[in-house]
MIBA-53397 format. One record per residue: x, z, y of N, C-alpha, C in turn; residue in one letter. Coordinates in steps of 0.2 Angstrom, whole numbers, plus 2048, in hexadecimal, padded with zeros to 3 digits. Each point is the difference from the previous one (the first is absolute). Last residue first. Example, Ala and Ser with C-alpha at 12.3 -4.5 7.8 and 13.67 -1.06 7.14 Angstrom:
// MIBA-53397
8408237F58048018067FC803805S;8028007E47FC800806804800806A;
END
This chain:
// MIBA-53397
1A546A0D78037FA7FC8008017F9D;7FA81180F7FB7FC7FF8027FA7FCK;8108108067FC8027FB7FA7FC7FEK;80F7FA8118038007FA7FC8027FAN;7F98038177FF7F97FD8037FF7FAF;80281580A7F97FF7FE7FF7F97FDF;8158068097FF8037F97F97FF7FEV;8067FA8168037FB7FB7FF8037F9L;7F980E8117FC7FA8008027FB7FBI;80E8138047FA8027FC7FB7FA800Q;8137FE80D8017FF7F97FB8027FCK;7FD8048178017F97FE8017FE7F9L;8018178087F97FD8008007F97FEN;81580A8027FD8037FA7F87FD800K;80D7FB8138037FC7FB7FC8027F9R;7FB80D8137FD7F98018037FC7FAE;8098158027F98017FE7FC7F9800N;8178028087FF8017F97F98007FDN;8037F38178028077FE8008007F8T;8057E980F7FB8047FC8038077FFL;80C7EE80A7FC8038047FB8057FDN;8107F27F48048048047FB804805Q;7F77EF7F28028057FC804806804H;7F37EA8058018068048028067FCY;7FE7E97F68027FF807801806804K;7F98027E98067FB800802800807E;7ED80D7FB8068027FC8067FC801L;7EB7F88098028068038078037FDL;7F67EE7F58037FE807802806804E;7F48037EB8077FD7FF8037FF807Y;7EA8078028058067FD8077FD7FFA;7EF7F08058028048068058067FET;7F67F37EF8057FC804803804806D;7EE80A7F48068007FC8067FC803R;7EA7FF80A8038078008078007FDV;7F37ED7FE803800807803807801F;7F57FD7EC8067FC800803800807I;7EC80B7FE8058037FC8067FD800E;7ED7F58098028058048068047FDE;7F57F07F38057FD805802805805S;7FA80B7E97FD7FB8048057FD805S;7FD80F7E78057FD8057FC7FB804I;7F28147F68057FB7FE8037FD805K;7F38128058008017F98057FB7FDD;80080B81A7FE7FB7FC8018017F8K;80480F8147F97FE8007FF7FA7FBS;8168098047FC8067FD7F87FE800K;8117F280A8018007F97FB8057FCI;7FF7FE8187FE7FA7FD8018017F9I;80881180D7F98008007FD7FA7FDK;8188028037FD8057FB7F98007FFH;8097F38128027FD7F97FD8047FAC;7FF8098167FB7FB7FF8017FC7F9N;8108108077FA8037FF7FB7FB7FEN;8147F88088018027F97F98047FEI;8017F98178017FA7FB8008027F9L;8028118117F97FE7FF7FF7FA7FBN;8168088057FC8057FD7F97FE7FEI;80E7F380E8027FF7F97FC8057FCR;7FC8018177FE7FA7FD8027FF7F9A;80881280C7F98017FE7FD7FA7FEV;8178018077FF8037FA7F88007FEN;8117F080D7FA8038027FC8037FAF;8167F48008008078017F9804802D;8047E87FE8008037F9801807800P;7F87EC8108028078018008047FAY;7FC7E8800804801806802807802D;7F47FB7EC8057FA800804801807E;7EE80E7FC8068037FD8057FA800I;7EA7FC8088038058048078017FDI;7F27F27F48037FC806803805804K;7F68097ED8067FC7FE8037FC807K;7EB80C8028068057FF8067FC7FFY;7ED7F3800802802807805805800Y;7F77FA7EB8037FA803803802807T;7F380F7F48078007FE8037FA803I;7EA8028058048068038078007FEA;7F17F17F68017FE807804805803R;7F98057EB8057FB7FF8027FD807T;7EE8107FE8078037FF8067FB800L;7E78058098037F97FF8088027FFK;7ED80F8058028007F98037F97FFD;7FA80A8157FB7FB7FE8017FE7F8R;80E80F80D7FA8038017FA7FB7FDD;8177F88007FF8067FB7F9803801E;8067F080F7FF7FC7F97FF8067FBC;8068078167F97FD8007FE7FD7F9E;8168078037FC8068007F97FE800R;8107EF8038008037FA7FB8067FFA;8037F78157FC7FC7FC8008027F9R;80D80C80F7F98018017FC7FC7FCF;8177FC7FF7FE8077FD7F9801801Y;8097EE80B7FF7FE7F97FE8077FCL;8048038177FA7FD7FF7FF7FD7F9L;81480B8057FB8058007F97FC800I;8147F38008008047FA7FA805800P;8027E780C8018078027FF8057FAD;7FC7E88008078027FD801808802K;7EB7EB7FE8028068038068027FCE;7F27EB8008078017FE803806803N;7EA7FA8068007FE7F98078027FDQ;7F380D8158057FB7FE8017FF7F9K;7EF80F8088007FA8048057FA7FFQ;7FB8187F77FF7FA7FC8007F9804W;8038178098048007F97FF7FA7FDV;7F58048158088018018037FF7F9L;7E97FF8018027FB804808800801K;7F48117F38007F97FD8037FB804S;7FC81580A8058007FB8017FA7FDI;7EE80180E8068008048068007FBE;7EB8037F78017F98028067FF804K;7F98167FA8027FC7FA8017F8801D;7F980F8128078017FE8027FC7F9Y;7EF7FE8157FF7FF7F98078007FDD;7F780C8178057FC7FD7FE7FF7F8I;7F680E8147FD7FB7FB8047FB7FDK;80581480F8017F98027FD7FB7FCL;7FF8177FB7FC7FF8068017F9803S;80680E7EA8017F98027FB7FE805N;8058157F28038008078007F9803G;7F98047E97FC804804802800807A;80B7F67ED7FC7FB8047FC805805V;8158017F07FD8058047FB7FD805N;80D7F47F17FF8057FB7FD806805N;8077EC80A7FB7FE7FB7FE8067FCF;81180480F7FA8008037FA7FD7FCR;8178007F87FE8078027F9800803S;8097EB7FD7FE8037F97FE807801F;8087F58137FA7FD7FE7FD8037F9L;8168058087FA8048047FA7FD7FEV;8127F67F57FF8077FF7FB804803S;8057E98067FD8017FA7FF8077FDV;80C7FD8147FA7FE8017FB8007F9V;8188047FF7FC8058037F97FF801L;80E7EF7F87FE8057FB7FD806803S;8077EF80F7FB7FD7FB7FE8067FBK;81280580E7FA8008037FA7FE7FCL;8167FE7F87FE8078007F9801804W;80A7EA7FD7FE8037FA7FE807801P;7FE7EC8128048067FE7FE8047FAE;7F37EF80A8057FD7FB8058057FFR;7EF8038107FE8027FA8047FD7FAL;8037FA8188048067FD7FD8037FAY;7F67ED80C8067FE7FC8038067FDE;7E68018048067FF8048067FF7FBA;7E78037FB8047F97FF806800804D;7F28138018017FF7F98037FA7FFE;7FA80F8148077FC7FF8007FE7F9K;7EC80A8088037FD8068067FC7FET;7F680D7EF7FB7FB8038047FC805Q;80C8117F47FC7FC7FB7FC7FB803I;80F80E80D8047FD7FA7FC7FC7FBY;7F680C8148057FC8028047FC7FAY;7EE80F7FC7FE7FA8038057FC802D;8068157F87FD7FB7FA7FE7FA803L;80681180F8067FE7FD7FE7FA7FAF;7EF80B80B8037FB8058067FD7FDQ;7F68127F57FC7FA7FF8037FA805E;80A8168018027FC7FA7FC7FA7FFY;8038088197FF8037FA8017FC7FAN;80980381B7FF7FB7FB7FE8047F9C;80880A8157FA7FE8017FE7FA7FBT;81580C7FD8007FC8077F97FD801N;7FE8097EA8077FF8028007FC807I;7ED8107F08027FA804807800802E;7F680B7E98018018078017FA804K;7FD8017E87FA802803801801808K;80A7F27E98028038067FA802804F;8047FC7E67FB7FD805801804806L;8137FC7EC7FB8058037FC7FC806P;80A7F37EA8018018077FB805803I;8057F77E87FD807803802801807D;8077ED7F27F98017FF7FD806802D;8157EF8037FF8078017F9802800L;8147EC7FA7F98017FF7FE808801F;8157F080A7FE8057FC7F8800800A;81A7F38077F98008017FE8067FBS;8177FF8067FE7F98027F87FF801Q;8138148027F97FF7FE7FE7F9802V;81A8087FC7FB7FF8057F97FF7FDE;81980D7F97FA7FC7FE7FB7FF806Y;81D8067FA7FA8028047FA7FB7FDV;81C8077FB7FA7FD7FE7FA803804T;81A7FD80A7FC8047FC7F97FD7FEE;8197FC80B7FB7FB7FD7FC8057FBS;81080980F8007FA8037FB7FB7FCS;7FF81C8038037FB7FC7FF7F9803G;7FD81780A7FF8017F98037FA7FCI;8008028198038077FD7FF8017F9G;7F17ED80A8058038048028077FDK;7F67EB7F37FD807802806804803L;7FB7E47F88058068027FC806803P;7F57EF7ED801801807805805801A;7F27F07ED806804801802800807F;7E77FC7F28057FE8058078047FFH;7E67F97F38068048008057FD805K;7E48017FE8067FB800806804801C;7E68057F68058028038067FB800L;7E38057FC8067FB7FF806802805V;7EA80E7F48047FF8068067FC7FEI;7EC80C7F38007F98028037FF807P;8088147EE7FB7FF8068007F8801C;80F80E7F27FA7FE7FC7FA7FF805G;8178068078017FB7FB7F97FE7FDS;80880F8137FA7FB8008007FB7FBL;8118118037FA8048007FA7FB800L;8167F98047FF8017F97F98047FFE;8087FB8167FD7FA7FD7FF8027F8S;80A81080E7F97FF8027FD7FA7FCA;8178057FD7FC8067FE7F87FF801E;8107F08097FF7FF7F97FC8067FDI;7FA7FB8198068027FD7FF7FE7F8S;7F37F28138008067FC8078027FDL;7F27F18168058017FB8008077FCF;7F27ED8107FF8067FE8058017FAI;7FC7EC80C8058048037FE8077FFQ;7F57EB7F77FD805804804805804S;80A7EB7F77F98007FF7FC805804F;8187FB7FF7FE7FA8017F88007FFR;8158128097FB7FE7FB7FD7FA801G;81180E80C8027FA7FD7FB7FD7FBM;7FE81580C8007FA8058027FA7FDR;8018167F57FA7FC7FF7FF7FA805S;8128117FF8017FA7FC7FA7FC800S;7FF81580A8057FC8048017F97FCS;7F48117F57FC7FD8058047FB805E;80B80D7EF7FC7FB7FD7FB7FC805I;80E8128078047FA7FF7FC7FB7FCR;7F68158048017FC8078047FA7FFK;7FD80E7ED7FA7FD8028007FC806A;81380D7FA7FF7FA7FC7FA7FC801Y;80481580B8047FB8038007F97FCN;7F48127F87FD7FE8068047FB803I;80880A7EC7FA7FC7FF7FD7FD807S;8118127FF8027F97FF7FB7FB800Y;7FA81880A8037FD7FA8027F9801G;7ED8158098067FD8028037FD7F9I;7E780B80D8047FD7FA8077FD802I;7EC8148098047FA8028037FE7F9E;7F18128028007FE8078047FA801S;7F180F7EC8057FB8018007FE808I;7F88197F77FE7F98028067FB801K;7F781C7F88067FA8007FD7FA801S;7F581780A8007FC7FA8067FA801R;7F581980C8067FB8008007FC7F9Y;7EB80D80F8048007F98057FA801I;7EE8058108068048018058017FAG;7EB7F38037FF8077FE806804801E;8007E88047FB8038057FE8087FED;8187F77F87FA7FD8007FB803805D;81C7FD7FF7FB8058007F97FC800E;8187F97F47FC7FF8067FA805800K;81A7FA7F37FA8048017FC7FF806P;8107ED7F58018068047F9804800E;8107EA7F47FA804800801806804I;80A7E67FA8018068047FA804801I;8097ED7EC7FA803805803806803L;80C7E97F58008078007FA802805S;8017E97F18018038078018077FFV;7FE7E77F0801807801802802807A;7F17E97FB8068047FE801807802G;7F37E68037FE8077FD8068037FDY;7FA7EB8148048037FB7FD8077FEH;7FC7E88117FD8057FC8058037FBI;7FE7F08198048027FA7FD8067FDG;7F97EB8137FF8067FD8048017FAT;7FB7F18188038007FA8008077FDA;7F27EF8148038067FE8037FF7F9I;7F87F08178008017F98048077FEK;7F37F08158048067FF7FF8017F8L;8007E880C7FC8057FD8048067FFE;8027ED8148038027FA7FC8067FDK;7FB7F68158017FA7FC8038027F9P;7EF80F8118077FF7FD8017FA7FCS;7EC80A80B8047FB8048077FE7FDS;7E680C7FA8078007FE8037FA803N;7E88067FF8048028078088007FEN;7F07FC7EE7FF7FB805804801807E;80980B7E87FA8008048007FB806R;8118057EE7FC7FA8017FA800804N;80E8137FA8047FC8037FD7F9802N;7F48117F48018028078057FB804F;7FD7FD7E97F97FF803801801808L;8138047F17FE7F98027FA7FF803K;8058167FA8057FE8057FF7F8802V;7F38097EE7FE8038068047FD806W;8077FB7EA7FA7FC8027FD802807A;81380C7F68027F98027FA7FC803K;7FC8157F68038018068027F9803L;7F88017EA7FA801805803801807E;80F7FE7EE7FC7FA8017FB801805Y;80D8137FB8047FB8037FC7F9801A;7F68117F48008028078047FB804F;7FF7FE7E87F97FE804800802807R;8138067F48007F88007F97FE803V;8038177FC8057FE8058007F8801A;7F480A7EE7FD8028068047FD806K;80A7FF7EB7FA7FB8017FC801806L;81180F7FB8037FA8027FA7FB801I;7FA8157F98028008068037FA803L;7F98027E97FA800805802800807D;8118027EF7FD7FA8007FA7FF805K;80B8157FD8047FC8047FD7F9800G;7F08157FC8057FC7FD8047FC804E;7F48188087FF7F97FF8067FC7FDQ;7FF8188057FA7FF7FC7FF7F87FFD;81180A80E8028017F97FA7FF7FBK;8087F78197FA8037FD8018007F8D;80B7F881A8028047FA7FA8027FDV;8087ED8137FB8037FD8028037FAL;8057F28198038047FB7FB8047FCF;8017E98127FC8057FC8058037FBV;8027F18198038037FA7FA8047FCL;8077EC8157FB8057FD8038027FAG;8097F38198018027F97FA8057FEE;8067F68167FE7FB7FC8018017F8D;7FC8148118047FA8027FD7FA7FCG;7F98147F48038018078047F9801K;7EE80D7EE8027FA802803801807A;7F880E7E78028008078027F9802D;7F78127EC7FF7FA8028017FF807V;8048127EA8027FE8077FF7F9801K;7FA8157EC8007F9803802800807C;7FF8107E78028008078007F9802W;7FA8147EB8007F9803801800807A;8038137F27FE7FC7FB8007F8802K;80481880B8067FC7FD7FE7FB7FBD;7EB80C8088078038018057FC7FCA;7E97F58098038047FA807802802K;7F17F380E8008078018038047FAD;7FD7E8801806803803800807802F;7EE7F37F68058007FB806804803E;7ED7FD80D7FF8057FB8058007FBS;8007F08128028078027FF8057FAK;8077E67FE7FA8047FF801807801D;80D7E78047FF8078037F98037FEY;8097E97FB8048057FD7FF807802F;7F37EB8078037FF7F98038067FDY;7F78008167FB7FE7FC8028007F9E;8108038117FC8067FF7FB7FF7FBR;80C7ED8078048047FC7FD8077FEG;7F57F180F8007FD7F98048057FCL;8018058177F98017FD7FF7FD7F9K;8167FE80B7FE8077FF7F98017FDE;8087EA8058048037FB7FD8077FEF;7F77F48127FD7FD7FA8048047FAI;8078058167F98027FF7FD7FE7F9N;8157F88078018077FF7F98037FEQ;8017E98078038017FA8008087FEF;7F97FA8157FB7FD7FB8038027F9D;80E8048127FB8057FF7FB7FE7FBL;8107F08058038067FC7FB805800V;7FA7EE80D8007FE7F98038067FCK;7FF8028177FA8017FD8007FE7F9E;8147FE80B7FE8078007F98017FDA;8077EA8068048027FA7FE8087FEY;7F97F78147FC7FD7FB8038027F9E;80C8068137F98048007FC7FD7FAY;8177F78048008077FE7F9803800I;8057E67FA8008048067FF8087FEG;8007EB7F27FA803803801803807L;8127F77F37FC7FB8017F9802804I;81280F7FA8027FC8057FB7FA801S;7FC8107EF7FF8038078027FB805S;8047FA7EA7F97FF8017FF803807Y;8158027F87FF7F98017F87FF802V;8088157F98037FE8067FE7F9802S;7F98087EB7FC8038068037FE806S;8027F97E78037FD8067FC803807D;7F38087EC8067FB7FF8027FD807I;7F48197FA7FF7F98038067FC7FFI;7FB8147EE8037FE8077FE7FA802D;7FD8167EC7FD7F98038037FF807T;8038117E88027FE8077FD7F9801F;7FD8157EC7FE7F9803803800807I;8008107E88037FF8067FF7F9803L;7F98157EC7FE7F98038037FF807L;80A8127ED7FC7FF8067FF7F8801A;8088167ED8007F98027FB7FF806K;8108177FB7FA7FC7FE8007F9802E;8118187FD7FF7F98027F97FE7FDT;80481A8078027FB7FB7FF7F9802V;80280F8157FD8027F98037FB7FBS;80980B8187FF7FA7FD7FE8017F9V;7FD80F8178047FF7FB7FE7FA7FCY;7FE8108197FE7FA7FC8058007FAK;7F88158128057FD7FC7FD7FA7FCN;7F680A8188008017F98067FC7FCT;7FD80C8198017FA7FD8008017F8M;
END
């Protein structure tokens, strides 16, 4: 028996997912039908988890990377240590994974042969924190012993599980992030909702964040089948068959559909469904005149930028931060567009007056939400006008 030892501390991505109210759900379905649902969940979780997180070539590295994707009973987990990947990239990938996982579970729950009066739902907790690596020498194919990570231990694992337990109280996606994980997404187009939740053994009112909606423009194009359903059937279900369904009012799902459409729009080579992705995106993004969803407003602003309609883009960004002043990427893009306008004009125009007023408004109304760099950029805009005067 080889001796194990604990290495230096490293950061790990930790994800827990659980079926909500599984005991209630099993009593409604009965033991056999419920068992089938659980097996569906396990299969989806493991296949999707390995697609997102497990690259065998990466995990052949000695004590550099380690991944565990596992689903038992009504729970799934992903533990990932990779010294070569940034925490921000891992958390963003985790949110994409949680979104797509929810969508696959919903698809299988709503198949025509589904007899349940209650929809199976899942809750997810995501954390990025320090763990201790247990490393042991393992013999390779050539008979050489190499140090390999075999396990991780530490408080962060328990903390991540508590984040998942609190996610049942969510109002939007029931995808919850720890403070540490949420801070890594500050520059991403992801809208977070702050909650105070009891975390057993930790505190009675701890800060956690729920993903309300997100624009994820790099969804992996899943190549494998899940339970005899492939990715294009997935697209067909959410884009064509169910496009007018009531559930598309759910912010997380609407933003996922836009994200998948956008990913496919930029990868039209695999379009065997012959979907007009540009048309489908416009249908979702522009169909409501008084749209309030922050991600759809964000997408409208992005389209206006692409068409060089910067004042309209600024207007949409202003609408977003009125309700979501902590949506950093909207503030950053708004300020950048203001700079673009004043740099492109030789003399004061109506557009520049609009920019000046916007700069004043941001500094007065959102002073507490702005970073020092954002305040500096806005003051530079005002200095520009003072010089022109």
